[in-house]
N, C-alpha and C positions, 0 to 999 in steps of 0.2 A: 044289120047290126042288132044283137040281142039286147033286150031291155036289161037294166041293171039287175033286176031281181031274177032274171033267167040266166045270168052268166054262170059259168062253171065255178063251183066253190074251190078255193085254194087254201090249203093248210099252211100256216106260218108258225115256225118255232119262235116263241117269244123269249126263249132263253132264260126263263126263271120259273121257280116253283112257288114264288110268293104271289098270292092272289092280288094283293093291292098293286104290286109292281106290274103284274101282267095286265090288269085293267088299264093302268096308266099308259103302258106301251101300246095296247090295243087302240086306245083313243088317238094316240099319235099316228098309228098306222092308218087309221081311217082318214085322218086329216092329211095324209101324204107326207108326214114329217119323219117317219121312222127310217126311211132309206137314207135321208141326209144325215141323221144322227149316227147311224151305223157306219157311214162312210167317214165321219169325223171322229168317231170314237177311237181311242188309242188301242193298238193291237196287243201290247204287252204292258206289264207292270212298269218296266223301265221307261217306256215312252210316256205313260201316264204320269209317272213320277216327275219327269222333266217338265211337263205341262203344269203340274201341281206346284212345284217349287218356283217356277217362273212366275206363275200367277201370284204367289205369296210375296215374292220380291217386288212385283209390280205394284202391290198394295202397300209397299213400304214396310213390311214386317222384317225387323232386323235379324231375327233368328233364322230366316229362310236359307241363308248361305250355309250356316252350320248344319241345318237339317239336311240339305242336299249332300254335304260332305259325309254325314253319318250314313245316309242311305247308300252312297257309293261305296263306302268302306265295309259296311256290315250286311247290307241287304241285297245289293245289286246282283251278286253272284247266285244267291240262294233263290230269290223269287223274281229277279228282273226279267228273265226270258219267258216266264209263264204268262199266259193270257190272263188279263185282269180278273175275269170271273172264276178262274180255276184255282185261285189261291185259297188254301184251306188253313184252318187254325194249326194243323200239324206242321205246316211249313214254318209258320211264325214261331211255334213252340220250339222247334229244332234249333233255330238260330239263337233264341234267348237261353235255352238250356246249355248250348255250347259256350255261350258267354259266361253263364253262371258257374260252369264247371272248369273254366280256365282254358278251354280249347281255342277260344277266340280272345285275343289280347288287345289291349289299347294301342294307341298310336306309337307310344314309346316302349312297347313291350310289357307294360304293366297289366296286372289282372284287373278286370273291370269290377267296380264296386256296385252295390245294389242301386245306388243313385244313378250310375252310368247306364246300367241295364234298364232302369225305368225310363231314362231318356231315349234309349233305342226303341223301346216299345211305343213311346209317345209319338215318335216320328211317323211310324207306319199306322198307328191307330188314327191319327189325325188325317193321314192321306186316304185311308180306306173309308173313313167317315165322310170325307168330301166326295169320294166316288159313289158311296151309297146314297148320299143326298142327290147326286146327279143321276141316280138310277142306272148306274153302270154295273153295279153288283147288287145282288139280292140281299146281302147282309155284310156286316163288317166282321171278317174272320178274326181280327186282332182282339175284339171285345171278348171273345171266348177264352183268351189266354190271360190268366190272372197272375200278377207278379208274385203273390204270396206262394203260389204253387211252383214257381220257377226257382226262386232264390232259397237257399238253405235257411232253415229257421234260426240257426245259431248265428247267422251273419248280422252284425250290428249296423244300424244306419247312423253313420257318424255325422254330426253336425260340425260346421265350421266354428272356430273360436270367434268370439265377438269382443271388440274393444270396449272397455269400460269408459265412462265419461271422464274419469281422471286420466286415463291413458290417452284419450282423445285430446284433452287439454294439454297434456305434455307434448304430444306431437305438434299441435298447432302453435305452441309457444316456443318451439325450438327454432332458433335463428338459422340453423344449418340445414333445415329442410326447405326444399324449393317451394315458392309461393303457388305454383300451379297445382301441385299435389295437395297442398293445404286447402286450396279453394275447392278442389274436387271432393275431398273428404268432408269439408264443412257443409257444402251445399247438399251433398247426398244425405248427410246425417240430420239436417235441419229443414230441408224443403222437400217434402214428399217422399223421402227415402229413394231418391232418383237412382236408377241403374246406370251403368257405364254408358249404355246406348242412349239413354235419355240425356245425359250430360253432353255427349258428343253431338246430339241433334239440336242442342240449345243454340238459339240465335239471339243477338242483342235486341232484336225487335220484339222478342217475347216478353221483355220486361215492361211493366207499367211505369207510370210517372214516378220519378224519384226511387226507382227500383223497389217499390213497395209491394208489387205483385209480379207473378211470373206464370206464364202459360207453359206448363210442363208437357213436352210432346208425348210421353209414354210410348216410346218407339216400339217396344215389344208387343203391346196390345193396341197399336194404332188403329187397326181396322175396327176395333170394338168400341173404343172410348174416345179416341181423338185427343186433342190437346186438353189439358186440365188446368184451370186457373187456380193458383194457390197464393196465399199471402206469404211474403218473405218476412221472417221474424225481424223485429226492429233491431235486435242485436247483431243480425247478420248483414243488414243493409250497408253499413260502413265498409265492411270487407268486400262486398260486391262492387261498390263504387270505387274502392281503391284498386281492385283488379281491373276494372274498366279503364281507369286512368292509366294504369301501367301498360295497357295494350294500345294506348293512344286515343282513348275516348271514341271508339268507333260507333257509327250510327247503325250499322248492320254488320252481319257476318257472324261466324261461329264464336261462341263464348270461350271455347277451348280449342283454338286452331293449331294446326301443325306449325311448329316454330322454325324448323329448318328443312332444307332439301327442296326438291322441285315442287312439292305440294305445300310449301310455306304459305300460311294465311288461309288455307282451305280446311274444311272440317276433317276431323280424324275419322278413321274407319271405325265402324260400329263394333267390331270384334277385338279392338285393342284392349289388352289386359293390363291392369295396374297391380296385380297381386305381388309379384316379386319386388316391384318398386316400392310398394307400401311397406312390406316387411323390412326392406333395407332401410327405409326412412325411420321406421320404428326403432331399429337398433341405433341409428344415429341420434335419435331423441332420447335414448336411454330406456326405452320400453322393452324390457327383455323377458317378460313373462314367458315361461317355457312353452306353453301350449299355443302361444301366438305364432311361434316359429317352427314348431315340431309337431308331428303327428303323435297322438297319444292313443291309449286304449279306447277312448271315448270321443275324441275330437280330431278334426283336421286343422292344419295351420290357417291363420287368418287370411282372407282375401279381401278384395275391394268391396265385394257384395256384403261383407260383414257390416259396413256402414248402414246399409239398408236394413239388415236384420236388427241392428241396434235401434234404428228409428222405429221399426214396427214393435219391438219389444218395449221401448219407452212408452209408446201409445197404450200398450196393454197394461203396463204397470201404473200408468196414470189413470186407469179405469175409464178410458175413452170408450164410448159405446162401440161395439164391434162394427155396426153398420157405418158409423162415421169414420172409424179408423180404416176400414176397408177402402172407403173413398179417398181418404187422405193418402194412403199408401199406393193407390192405383191398382189394387188386386182385382182381377176380373173374376176370380173364383173364391167364394167365401171360405172354402175348406183350406185354402193356402194360408189365409190370414189367421184362421183358427189355430194353426200350429204355433204361431207366435203367442197367441193368447194363452194357450195351454202351457207353453214353456215358461211364461212369465208369471202366471197366477197359480198354477198347480205346483207349488214348490214348498211353501211353509205350512206347517200344521196350524189350522185356524185356532185362535185363542179359545173358542168355545169347546174345542176338542181336547184341550190340554187337561191332564189330571190335576187334582189339587195336591200340591207339594207342601210338605211341612216347612216352616220357616227355619232358616239357618240360625242356630244359637251358638254362642261362644266364639267359634272361629279359631284362629291361630293364636297361640300364646304370645304375649307382648315381647318376651325375649327372643323368640324365634322370628316374629314378624319384623324385627329390626334388620334381619338378614336379607329380607326381600327387597328387590328394586322397586316394586310397585306397591299399590295398596293391597290390603288383604283380599278385597273383592276380586282382584285379578289373579289370585293364587290358584294353582291347581288343587282340586278336591278329589279325594278318593271316597266314593260313596260306599257305605256299609251299614252295619246295624247302629242303633241309637246308643252309642257308647264311645268311650275314648278309643281311638284307633291310631296305632303307630305305623307310619309309612315312610318310604324313602322319597324325598323330593329332589329330583335332579336339578332344579333351578338353583338350589343353594347347597347341594351336595351334603346334606346333613339330615338328622332325624327331626321331624316336626310332629306336633300333636294337633289333630283336628278333632273337633267335636261336632257331631251331627245329631239333630233331634228331629 
């Protein structure tokens, strides 16, 4: 038998041009582990995707089921049969460009929005990032494909309409709206901006003594943060206790269980949506603001996630420190929370940036002012030069005199 240093040299293709990845694989080869890894490695993107989504579901990530469905619908035919290391950015770009151009449509035949296309990219970006960390690919091909280069510049990113506090109060005060929906909306708006999946994962054992605290499960980012303990606002505690008594004062079990059918008493599915139910309830409560129920040039109709947006926006308007607000809202990415801060604070012109305006002198003549329903300060003004100006005022359908100085 030849000594180890006299054996015939054997060349091994490490399957990568990345020097760091090559060194790591060489170490495993010397240790005798490379053969086992190659045997266990998935042969195609489709087989790896199944392992990836199954692992995410096993960790309790609520969005894993939806991610699997998106991959099956939009990515499986294009890249599923390819070996994992052979996927290039051109493959990814082709799918996203087809979606942006309308060649690939949504589940109901609708054209995909920029938000939806961003979601498609995020599914495979995360999947290939996991493969890269496991050293199954030398780089993440999706990271080379930028969304700004895919979607047309003229396409607007529409936000969902958000309920005002007055509209929220009108909904909660309506006796014809069911108590379950009221409690879902109230708890999401006042306790951590909980998502639908967070509310469905709630158990009565998560409440502290006298319902003063609550361990919020944060189902979407469960693997990163775990349960988060928050105070229940004192004004909300009586509503929680009343809901608890209405369910029979349970010691444990889901806070929002299925009420009917074979799954009565069990937790609801994580992907259950309340969007249509919420809009219907708003109409019942007399909340009929157009943009809440119809798509406009700038906004989409309200959905249940709007309660979370309202919570985050309220924190920003209350000037809560961004780091604190991010923890309260359970955002794992500070960039996500910054959107709410920008939307809430970058709106009004700061007082220091206002020009010095001349004081209003004179105003409306006494005889004409008597025709107005409100005080003079509420009357419309036509700005012009510093002189008497005659104008038509539609509020009183007559000629009025204004004086500006």
